[in-house]
N, C-alpha and C positions, 0 to 999 in steps of 0.2 A: 504494499500499498503505499502511496506518495504521502511524502512529509509535508507537502504543500497545505497550507492552513485553509481554513474554510474561507477566511478572508480572501486570501490570494486566488482562491476559486472563483471569488466574485458573490460568494454566499455570506451570509451573516446570520447564525444560528439564532432562532428566537424562541419563546417558550414553548411554543409547539413542538419544536423540535427535540427540547428537553424533557418536555412531556412524553412524546413518544418513546423515548429511552426506555420510559417504565412500562411498557408493552400494556395500554389500557385496555386491549381488549381481554387479556389473560387477567389483567386486575380484576375487570369487574366479574369474572366467574370466580375468581378466589374470595372476594369481596360478599357475593352471594352465598356461596357456600358456608363460609365461616359464619355468615349472619345469620342462617338457617340453624348451623350447629349450635350458637349461643341461643336463638329464641326457642329451640325444643327442648333445651336442657331444663331438667325439673326444677333448677335453682335460679329464681328471679332475680336480674342484674339491674341495677339504677340506671335508667336512660343514658346520663351522662357517662358513667363508665362504659357502658356498652357502646355509645359513641367513640370514645377513645379508644378503645379496644378495636374496633372495627377501623377506624384510622390507623391504628398502628400496624394492623393486619395487611392493609391496603398500600401503605407506605412500604414495609416489608417484601411484599410482593413486587412493588415497583422496583425496590432495590435489587432484587435479585433479577429483574429485566434488565436494569442496567448493566449489572455485571454480566450476564450472559451476553449482552450487545458488545461490551468492552472485548470479551474473550473470543466472540465468534466472528469479529468485524472482517476478519480474512475471508471465511466462507460465505458469509453473507454476499459479500461482494461478488461472489462467482455464481450466486442463485437469483434467479429473475423474480421470484417471490420476495427476496429481501434485500435486493441489489437497493433499494430506495430507502432503506433504513437512515437513520442519521449519522451513523459513523462512515459506513461505505460510501455513502454519498459525499461526503467530505463538509456537511454542514456542522457536525460536532466532533472535537477530537478525543480519540482513545482515552487521554489523561482526565478529560473533564468527566466521561463516562464512568472511568473507574472511582475517581474521587466520588462522583454523586453516589454510587451505588455502596462506598464504604460508610458514608456519611449518613445516609439514609436507613441503613442495616443496623447501625450503632444506636440513631436516635429510636428506631420503632422498637428495637429490643429492650433497651433501657425503661423507655416510658411505659411499655406493656408490663414489665416487671413492677414498675413503682405504681401502677394503676389498678394492676388485677392480682396477679400471683407469678411465682416463680416459675411453675409448670407451664404456665400458657408462654412466657417469654422464652424458656428454654424450646419449646416445641416450634416458635416462630423462627428462632436462633438456627436449629436444625434444620428447618425447611429452606432457609437461606443457603445455609451451607450445602445442603444437599443439591439443592439446584444449581447453584454456583459453581461447588465444585466437583460433587461426586458425578453430576450428570452432565453439565456443560463442558468442565476440563477434562473429564474422564471417559464416561460411559460413551456420549454422543460420538465420540471419535473412534471408540474402541470395539464396539460389540453392535451386532444388529438387536440385540437385546436392550439397546438404550432406552426405547420407548418404554418398555415394560417396566425395567428397574427405575428408570429416571420418572416414570409417572408418580411415584412416590412423592414427589415434590407436592404435584397439584393436589395431591390427597390428603395433604396435611390441615388444611384450612378449617373444615369443620372439626375437626379435633381441637385446633386451637380456639375456636369458638367455644364448643364445649366445656374446655378446659377452664376458661374465661369465668364462665357461670359456677363450675363444680369445684373447680381445683383438682379434678381428677381425670382419668381415663375409665369408660366403661365400655360394655359389649354394644351400646348403641353408636359412640364416637369411633369404635372401630370397624363395625360394619358401614357408617359413612365412609369413612376412609377406604374400606375394601371397595366400595361401589364405585367411586372415581377410580380406584387403583385398577380393578378389571374393566371398565369402561375405555381407559386411555388408549392402550393397545389398538381396539378395533377402529376407535374415533381417528387415530393419527394414520394407521395401517390404510384406510379407506382413503385418507387423502394422499398418502403416498404414492397409491397407484395411479393418480391422475398428474400428479406433478414429479413423477419419478426420475426424469431427467436433471432435474434441478439437483437433487441430491447426489446423482451421481456426477454432476459437475462439479459438486464441491467436495467430491471423496470422503462422503458420508455414509457408514455403512448398514444404510436402512435396509431392512429386510427385503424391499423389492430389488434391491442392487447385489446384495449377497446370496440369497437364495432364490430370486426369481418372482416372477409375477405370481404364478401358480401355487408357490409355496405361503405367498403372503396372502391370497384368496383363502387357502385353508385354514392358517393362523387366525383369520379375522372370523370366521365360522366356529372355531374351538373357543376362541376367548369370549364370543358373544354367547355361548352355551355355558360356558363356566360362570358368565355375569349373571346369568338369569336367577339362579337359586340365592347369590348374595342379595341381589334387588328384591326378589320377594322375600326372604328371610328377613329383612328389614321391617317388613311391614308387620311382623309379629312382635317385634319389640316393643317398649313402654312408649315409644314414639311414632309407633305406627298405628294402623287401624283399618278400617273395611274401605276408606275413600282413597287412602295411600296404595293400600291393594290393590284395589279396581286400576289404578292409573298405572302401576306396575306391570300388572298383568299386560293391558293394553300395550303401554310402550315397550315390553319386552318381546311381545308377538310380534310388533312391527319391527322393532330392530332386528330379532332373529330372522325374520323374512328375509329383509334386507341383506344381511349376511350370507343368507342362504343364496339368493340371488347372484350375488359376487361369486359365491363359490362356485357355482354352476357354468359362470361364464368363462370363456377363454381370450386371448389377446386379439384374435379378428375381431370377436363380437364388442370387445371394449373400443378398439380402433373405429368400427363402423358407426356406432352411435356417440363416440367422441366422449367416452367415460360418462355416459348420462345416468348409469345406475350408480356407478360409486360418488358421483357427485350428490347425488340424490339421497345415498346412504350417510354420508358424510354429514349433510344436514340435519338428518332423522337424528343422528348422533349427538347434534349438538340439544334440540329438542329434547331427547331423552333425558339427560341430566337435569335441564332446567324443571322438565316435569317432575321428576321424582322428588327434588329438593321443593319444589313447589308444594306438593303434594304434603310433605311432611308440614310445610308451614301451614297447610289448611288444617291439618289434624292436629296441630298445637292451638290454633283458634278455636276450633271446636270444642276442645277440651276445658278450654275456658268456661264454656256454657255446660259443660258436663255433657257433650254429644261426640266426642270423639274417643279414639281408643275402643280398647276391647272390654 
């Protein structure tokens, strides 16, 4: 990457560029699942403490994004999907991203510890470390299982929200973690199937590159099958109930049907319809996660009126 500054290139970084470093789309999912974890917990949290906690989790997620962009600037520049990010496009310097990531990490962890409890702060610190170091610096470039193991980073937020409220870890928070953890591989592999050349150009050992598209389709179906009992099982815990279970059955049938449709296709079919099925399943996977966590919120609201739960 050239040492030419953003100013020399004719660019001047603005607040939007620095905000983009924080990966706001990823942050929105983190905030939502963490908020659900906090609100469905059996211990009420003062609204101000809850606000501070969610702010810290959002800032921590943003810090992870900035550290990831700092480390991945070289491969981002080789991928069409990421070439326009602030660092490879020259609008933000790598050192700035590193400084922002480290500063926001420290701020979010310390404030969360002071505002809530040390377990929640430890989980946030571990999440940032896992995403920035274990996933970004090691797994992403080392193994086709990068998404499988690295998915843990995105699965911790509801556990953090639960820990904010209860100061503990329970079967409910573990199953919320497991739901996101098992959902992540088929979600990202569906994406990888229709942007596969991007990963190859950047020498990232995504499953589509190392084992081929047929193997990836089989893995998508296998992980979706394994995801189903986790999602359904959550419905029988203290935070589940009939409404959640109905949503889970519908969404899992929809997602499983999509995974089956991908599995029975071949490369010729994919090229013929321009990966329409893979794109559709990727979109379904987004609805899937929001539907499950939204249903948990509805169950929590129903319980307030004595209507939810078992």
